[in-house]
N, C-alpha and C positions, 0 to 999 in steps of 0.2 A: 242075546247078541246085540240088540240095539242099545241096551243099557251099557254094555261093555264099550261099544263104539263111542257113546256119549261121554263116558268117563275118560276114555283115552283122548277124545277131542278136547275136553276141559283141561286135562293134564298137559297136553301139548300147548294150548294157548297160554295157560298159567306159566309154564316153564319159559315160553317165548317172551312173555311180558317181563318176567324176572330177569332173564338173560339180557334183554335189550336195555332194561333199566340199569343193570350193573355196568354194561358196556358204555352207555351214554355218560353215566356218572364218572367212569374212569377217564374218559376223554375231556369232560367239561368241568368236573368237580362242582357241579351245580346241585346243591342239596335238595332243591325243589323236585328234582327228578325222582328222588327216593319216595315221593308220595304216590308215584304211578301204581305200584302194586296194591296199595291200599285203595286207590280209586277203582282199580279193576275188581278187587274183592267186594267193594261196596256195590258196584253196578251188578255184579253177579248175584249178590244177596237180594237186591231189589227185584231182579228178574225171577229169582226162585221164590222168595217170600217177602214181599214189600211190607207186609204188616209187621213182621219182626224187625225189619229195618227201621220202621217208624218208631218203635220203642227205643231203639238205639239213638235215633235222632233226638227224641225228647230228652234223653239222658244227657246229651251234649249241650243243651241250651243253657242251663244255669252257669256252666263253667266255660262257655265260649268267650273268647277275648277278641278285642278289636286290633287289627293290624293295619297300620298306615304306611303307605308307600307312594311312589311317584311324587317325591318332593312334598309330602304331606298334603297332596291334593286329592288322593283317593284312599279309601279304606275298605276293609272287609272283616267280617267277624268269622273266626275259625274255631271249631270246624262246622258250625251249624249252617252258615249261609250257603256254602256250596251244596250241602245236603238238601237245603230247601230248593235249590235249582233242579236237582235231580227229581224231587217229588213233583215239582211243577211240570217237568217234562213227562213224568209218569202219568199225571192227571190228564194232560193234553192227549196223550196216546189212548188212555182208557176212555175218555169222553169221545174222541174221534171214532173209536171202534164201536162204542155203544152210547149214543147221546142220552139214553134213558138210564144210565148207570147210577145217576143220583135219584134216590127215591122221591116219588111225588109228594109225600107228606112233608119232606124237607122244603120243597119249593113253596108249599102252601102256608108255611108258618109265618106269622107276622114279623118275628125277629129277622128271619131270612129276607123277607120283603124289604124291610127298612135298610138292612146292610147292603142288599143288592142295589137299591136306589142310591145309597151313598156311593157305591162303587161306580155306578153309571154317571152320577153327577161329577165324580172325580175325573172321569174321562172328559166330560164337557169342560170342566175347569182347565184341564191340560190343553185342550184344543185352543182355548182362548188365553192361554198363559203368556205372560210377558217374559218368562224365562223358560223357554221350551225344553232345553236340554235337562235342566234340573227337575222340571216337572215330569218329564218322561221317566227319569230315574226313579222318582217317587212312585209313579204309577206301576212300574215294574216291581219295585219292592213291595208295594201294597198288594199286588197280584199274588206273589208267591207267599206272602204272609197269610192272606185269606185262604189260599188253597191248602196250605199246610196246617193252619190252625182253625179254620172255620168249615172246611169241606171234608178233608180226609178223615178227621175224627169220627165222622158219621159211621164209617166202616170199622173203626178201631174199638170204640167204646160200646160194647153190646151187652155185657153181663157185669155183675157186681165185681167179679175178679178183675175186670178191665179197669174199673174205676179205682180199685185198690192199687193195681199195678201202676197206673198213671200217676197216682199220688206218690208212691214210693220212688218211681223213676225220676220224678222232679225233685223230691225231697232230698234224696241222698247227695247228689252233687251240689244242690243249693246249700245244704247244711255245711258241707265242706268249705264252700266259699265264705259263708258267714264266720266259721271258726277261723279260717285263714286271715280274714280281714280283722276280726277282733284281736287276734294275736299280734298282728302287725300294728294295729292301733294301740294296743297295750304297750308295745315297745316304744311307741311315740308318746307315751304318757296319757293316752286318751284325750289329747289336746284338741280343742275345737278347731283351731286353725291348721291342724294336721290331718283332718278327716279325709280330705281329698287324696293325700299321699298314701293313706292306708288302703285305698281301693285295690292296690296291687295289680292293676290292669284288668281286673275281672269285671269291672263295671265302668261305664263312661265317667260317672261322677257319683257323689254321695246321694244325689237326688234319685238317680236311676236305681242305685243299690237299695235305698230305703223304700222306694216304691215297690220293687220286686218282693222283698222279704215281708213288707207289711201286707201286700196282696195275698201272700201265701199263708200268713198267720191265721186267718179265719178257718182255713182248711184243717190246720192243726187243732184249733179249738173245737171244731165239730167232730174231729176224729177221736178226741179224748173220751167222750161219753160212749162211743162205739167200742171202746176197749174194755168196757165194764164186763166183768166176768172172766177176762183174760188174766194171766198170771201177773204178779206184781212187777216183774221185770219189764214187761211190755208197757204197762201203764207208767212205770217210773221213768223208762227211757223216753217215752213220748212227752211226759211232763218236763223232763230235762231239756228236750229239744225246744219246747215252747219257751222255756226260760232263756235259752240261747238266742232264739229269734227276738224275743222282747229286748234282750240286751243289745242285739244288733240294731234294732230300731232306735233304742235310746241313744246309743253311741254314734248313730249316724247323724245325730243333731239336725234332723229334718222335721220341721214343724208340721208340714202337710201329711207326713206319714202317721204321726200321732193323731192328728185330727181325723185322718182317714179311718183309722182303727176304731176310734170313738163313734164315728158316723156309721161304720159297719155294724157295730153292736146295736145302735139305735135301729138300723134297718132290720136286723135279725129279730129284735123284740117286736117291732112293728109288724113284721110278717106273721109272727105267732098270734098277734092280736088282730090281724086282718086290717091293719091301719096303714100299710106301706103305700097304698095308692095316694095318700095325702102328702107324702114326704116330698116328692119331686115338684108337684105343683106349688107347695109351700116354699120350697127352695127357690124356684123360679120367681115366685111372687116377691120374695125378699129382695132378690137381685134387681127386679124391675123397679121396685119402690126406691131402692138405693140409687139407681140410675136417674129416676125422676127427681130425686133430691139433688144429685150432684151435677147433672148436665145443665139445667136451665140457669141462665145468667152466669155460666162458667163458675159455679160454686166450687168445683173441684180445685180451682186455683188456690183457694185458701188452705189447702192441705199440702201445698208444695213444700219440699224439704229444704233445710239449710245445707247448701252444698258443702260448706266447710265443716259441718258437724255430722254429715251422713257418711258413715264408713263401716267397714267390716270389723267386727269385734273379735277378740281372742278367746273369750269364754262364752259358753252357750247361755249362761244366765244374763250376761250383758246383752247378748243377741236378742233374747226374749224381751228384756226391758226396753231396749231401743226400738223394738218393733212397735210396742204400744205408744212410745213417745214420738214415732214417726221419724226416727233417726237411724233406722236400720237400712243399710245400703241395698240389700237384695229386695226388700219390700218396696222401697222407693223406686228401684229400677224396674220392678214389675209395673208400677203405676205409669212410669215413663213409657214403657212398651205398650201398655193397655190403651193409653190415650192416643198414641200414634196409630195403633191398629184401628180404633174406632174412627178416627179422622180419615185414615186411608180408605176404609170401606165405603165412604160416601162417594168416592170417585168411581169405584167398580163394585157396586153392591150385589150384582147378580152372579157373575162368574169369578169375581175376585182377581187377584194378580197372578194366580197360578200356584200350585204346590211348590214349596221351597223357594218362594219369591219374596217373602216378607223382608228378609235381611237387606235386600238390594234396593228397597224403595222406602223404608219406614222413616229414616232420619229426617227428611224434610218435613214430615208430618208431626214430628215430636215437639212437645212444648219444652223449651230449653230450661225453664224454671224447675223442671222435675229431673234435670240431668244429675247423674251421680258420677263417682270416680270410675265406674265400670261401663259407662255408656258408650265408650269406644267400641265395645263388643267384639274383641278380636276372635272369640270362639264362634262367632256368627250364630249365636242362639236366637230363638224367635220370640213369640209373644208371651210365653209363660202362662198361657191360659188356653185350653183346648177349644173353648167356644169361640174366642176371638181368633184363634189360629184358623179355624174353619171359616169364620166370617171374612177375614182379610185375604185368605188365599183361595177360597172356593166359593165365597159369596153367602148370602142369606140362606139359600136352599140347603147348603151343607150344614150350616149351624143349626137350622131348624130340625133337620133330619137327625142330627146327633142328640138334640134335646128330646125329640120324640122317642129315639131309641132307648134312652135311659128310663123314660116313663114306662115303656112297653116291657123292658127287662124286669123291673121290680114287680109290675102288675102280674106278669106271666109267672114269675118265681113264686109269688104268693098263691096263685091258683094251683100250681103244681104241688106246692108244699101241703096244702090242705086237701088236695085230691088223693094224695098217697096215703096208704095205710102202712106200707112197708117202712119200718123205722130207719133202716139204712138209707134208703133213698130220700126220706124226709130230711135227714141230717145233711146228706150230700147237697140237696137243693138249697137249703139255707146257707150252707158254706159257700156254694158257688155265687149266690146273690151277694153275700157279704164280701167276697173277693172282688166282685165288680164294683161294689160300693166303695171299697178302699181305693180302687183304681180311679173311680170317678173324682174323688176329692183330690187325689194326687195330681190328676190331669187338669183340675181346675186351676192349679198353680203351676202347671207345666204342660208339655205336649209330648207324651211319651208312648202313645198307643202304637205308633209306627216303629218303635224300637223293638228289636226281636224278642227280648226277654219279657218286656211288659206286654207285647202283643200276644205272646203265648198265654199269659195269665189273664188276658182280657177276652180274646176270641175263643179259646178252648172252653172256658166256662159258659160262654154265650151259646155255642153250639151244643154243649152238653145239656143246657136247659131245653133246647129243642128236642134232643134225644129223650130226656126225662119226661117231657110233655107227652110224647108218644107212649112211653112206658106207663105213665100214670093213667092215661086214657084206657090202655089195654087192661090194666089192673082193675079199673072201675067197671069196665064191661064184663070182666070175668066175675067180679063180685055181684053185679046185677043178675047175671045168668044163674049164679048159685042161689041167690035169693028167690028167683022165680022157680 
C-alpha cells in the first residue's frame, strides 16, 4: 500500500511539473523553461541513486560547452557545471548528516593532507585578496571541483569494473569531440592559423583541447596491454582510438602537449626502474639554476624579443623555428607575463594578490622591452605558468605546496605500483601517474587545473591513487597472511 502511494505521489508531482512547464512556456515562449522537467528528473535520480547520477555526470564532462551571457561578462559550462552544484549540495547534506561519512584512511593520506592545506591556504588568500568578488567566485568553483573530483570518487571507484566503467564513460564522449574537431579542422585544411576555429565551441581554445586529450592518452596506452588475449576487434579498435588521439594532439599544434606526453613516458619508465623520486627534484633544480643565471644583473634582458619581428606564424613549422630563434609571439608573451609575475610577488609574497587578480595588476610590473603584439591581453589570460600563478595570486606557501604535491604524487605512485601484484592495478597506477605527468607539463606553460575538463583529469587520478594505495596495502596484508 505504501509503495502504491509513493508511486502515485511521484506521478502526481511529475505530471504537475510537466503541466506547469508547458503552461509557462505557452505564455512566455521562454525556451529555458523547457529544462525544468529535466532538472526535476535529475534531482529525483540523485535522491534515488546518486552514484548512477555520478556516472552520467562524468559522461557529460568532455562534451560540455561554455555558454557566455550577460553581455559577455558571465559564462557557464553546460551541462556539467549545474550538475556539479547539485553534487556539492548533496555532499553538504551527507556530511551534515554524518561528519564521519568520509573514511579515516582518506584523511590520513599525505596527498589528501597537501590538497587540504592548499584549499585552506586558498581561503587565506581570498580573505586578503585585492579583488574579493573574483576571488570568491574562484573559491566557490574550486570547492565544487574538489568535491566532485577529489571527494566523491572515494565512494564510486571500489572495484575493477568501476575503473573500467570510468575509463569508458570519459573515453566515449571525448573520442567524439576529437573526431568532430579533426573533421572540422580537415575542412579548414588543417591550417595552423585556423586551429582555434576548429574547436567548435567544445573547448576554450586549442591549449585546453590539447591538454585534455594528451592527459587521457596515457590511459589509452596502458589499456592496450590489458586487452591482450581479447579478440582482435577490441585490440584493433583501441589501437585506432590511440591513433586518433595522437592525430588530435598533433593537429592541435600545441608544443606543451607533445612535451607532456614525452615527459609522461619518462615518468612511466622511471617508475618501473624505481627512479621516479629523482625526477621532480632534478626538474626543480634545473629551474632554480636557470633562475640563478637569469636574474642576477638582469641577465634576462639580453633575451628580449624584437617587437617588430615577433609575431604569430601561419605554419607550425615556422612556429617551432621561431620559438628557437626567440621570435615566436606566444613564447615571448609568456616571458613578458612571467617577469611581471615575479616582480609582482615581491610586493605581496605571503598571501598574493588573490585568486583571479593577476590580470588587474600585472601590467605596471611588466618589462616593456618584452612586449608583443598580444600584450594588450583582451582575453584577460593570466601567467601561463601554474607555479607563478600560485605565487602571484596566493603567495609563496601556495606555490611551495603545489611543488610538494607533485613530488608526493610520483613518489606515492611508485610505491603503489611496486607494492601491487595485481597486473590490472599496476597498469592503472602507472597510467594515472602518467596522466598527472602530462598535466604537470601542460600547466607549466598554462594554468588549467581549475578548468572543469582538466580538473577532472587531474583530481580524479589523484584521489584514485589514494584509493589504490589502500587496495595495495590490503593486497599486501592478504599475501603476508597467506605466507604465514
